[in-house]
C-alpha positions in Angstrom: -0.3 16.5 -22.3 -1.2 13.0 -21.5 -4.5 11.8 -20.3 -3.3 11.3 -16.7 -1.8 14.8 -16.6 -5.2 16.3 -17.6 -7.1 14.3 -15.0 -4.6 15.2 -12.2 -4.9 18.9 -13.1 -8.7 18.9 -13.2 -8.7 17.2 -9.7 -6.2 19.8 -8.4 -8.4 22.5 -9.7 -11.5 21.2 -8.2 -9.9 20.8 -4.8 -8.7 24.3 -5.0 -12.2 25.5 -5.9 -13.7 23.5 -3.0 -11.3 25.3 -0.8 -11.7 28.8 -2.1 -15.4 29.0 -3.1 -16.9 29.2 0.5 -14.6 32.1 1.3 -15.3 33.8 -1.9 -19.0 33.4 -1.7 -19.2 34.6 1.9 -20.7 31.5 3.3 -21.0 31.7 6.8 -20.7 35.6 7.3 -23.8 35.6 9.5 -22.2 33.2 12.1 -19.9 34.3 15.1 -17.5 31.4 14.0 -18.4 30.6 10.4 -16.3 27.5 10.0 -16.1 26.0 13.6 -17.2 22.5 12.5 -20.3 20.4 13.1 -19.8 19.7 16.8 -20.5 23.3 17.7 -23.4 23.4 15.5 -24.8 20.2 17.1 -24.3 21.4 20.5 -26.1 24.7 19.6 -29.0 22.8 18.1 -29.4 20.6 21.0 -29.4 23.4 23.5 -32.2 25.2 21.5 -34.4 22.2 21.4 -33.8 21.0 25.2 -32.1 23.6 27.3 -32.0 21.3 30.1 -30.1 18.5 28.4 -27.1 17.0 30.1 -24.5 15.1 28.1 -23.9 11.5 29.1 -20.0 11.7 28.7 -17.4 14.5 29.2 -14.2 14.5 26.9 -11.1 12.8 28.3 -9.0 15.7 27.3 -10.1 19.4 26.7 -7.5 21.4 24.6 -6.9 24.8 26.2 -7.7 26.6 22.8 -9.2 26.1 19.5 -5.9 26.3 17.6 -4.5 23.5 19.6 -7.6 21.4 19.1 -7.4 22.2 15.3 -3.6 21.2 15.3 -4.5 17.9 17.0 -7.3 17.3 14.6 -4.7 17.9 11.6 -2.2 15.8 13.2 -4.7 13.0 13.5 -5.6 13.3 9.9 -2.1 13.3 8.8 -1.2 10.2 10.7 -4.4 8.4 9.2 -3.2 9.6 5.7 0.2 8.3 6.4 -0.9 5.1 7.5 -3.2 4.6 4.5 -0.5 5.7 2.1 1.8 3.1 3.8 -0.7 0.4 3.5 -1.4 1.1 -0.3 2.3 1.5 -1.2 3.0 -1.8 0.5 0.4 -3.5 -1.4 1.7 -2.0 -4.8 5.2 -2.7 -3.9 4.4 -6.4 -3.1 2.5 -6.7 -6.3 5.3 -5.3 -8.4 7.7 -7.4 -6.5 5.8 -10.6 -7.1 5.4 -9.7 -10.8 9.2 -9.1 -11.0 10.0 -12.4 -9.3 7.6 -14.2 -11.6 9.3 -12.6 -14.6 12.7 -13.5 -13.3 11.6 -17.1 -12.4 10.3 -17.4 -15.9 13.5 -16.3 -17.5 15.8 -18.4 -15.2 13.5 -21.5 -15.5 13.6 -21.3 -19.3 17.6 -21.0 -19.2 17.8 -23.8 -16.5 15.7 -26.1 -18.5 17.6 -25.5 -21.5 21.0 -26.3 -19.7 19.6 -29.4 -18.1 18.3 -31.1 -21.2 21.5 -30.1 -23.3 23.8 -32.2 -21.2 26.3 -29.5 -20.3 25.7 -29.3 -16.6 28.3 -29.2 -13.9 26.7 -31.1 -11.3 25.4 -27.9 -9.4 22.2 -27.2 -11.3 20.8 -23.8 -12.3 18.0 -22.5 -10.1 17.5 -26.0 -8.8 16.2 -27.2 -12.1 18.0 -30.5 -12.0 21.4 -30.8 -13.0 23.3 -33.8 -14.5 26.6 -35.3 -13.9 28.0 -33.9 -17.3 27.5 -37.2 -19.3 24.5 -35.7 -21.1 21.7 -37.3 -19.0 18.5 -35.4 -18.4 18.0 -34.5 -14.9 14.6 -34.8 -13.1 13.6 -33.0 -9.9 12.8 -34.9 -6.8 9.2 -34.6 -5.5 8.9 -31.6 -2.9 12.2 -29.8 -4.1 11.7 -26.2 -5.0 13.3 -24.0 -7.6 16.4 -22.5 -6.1 17.2 -25.2 -3.6 20.6 -26.1 -3.0 22.1 -29.4 -2.5 22.9 -32.3 -4.6 21.1 -33.6 -7.7 18.8 -36.6 -7.2 20.3 -38.0 -10.4 23.7 -38.9 -8.7 21.9 -40.6 -5.7 23.6 -38.6 -3.1 20.9 -36.0 -2.4 17.3 -35.4 -1.3 
């Protein structure tokens, strides 16, 4: 088993333990709603300290039941996790794409430079590395031309 597999299995076991242990140990058995969340606990604590307390704001939407409230909370968490997963996946994909492009450009540039200095060009150029007219002259790139640009070579005098 590889190191990553062992770490993933340990993390999965830890998450399962965090979910099962509170139920197995009977935590919250002394409460009417043992796992209702911190909002209910805060409201209870405030009314015990100051029974005449009036909230400053009221909720915009009050779900008809606790199950619907839980479902909306789970939906909110799922959307947030999806956004984060998309963002990190996009970053990783861009980084991998840039690495592949740099690797491909390195190989293409080496081949193109070899063709341009060997004098066997056809006048079109490989990856914009500067093509010659076939007479064996070494081509040079004009300032500001990018690799992969199309057009005629600066050697024959007709292009950029």
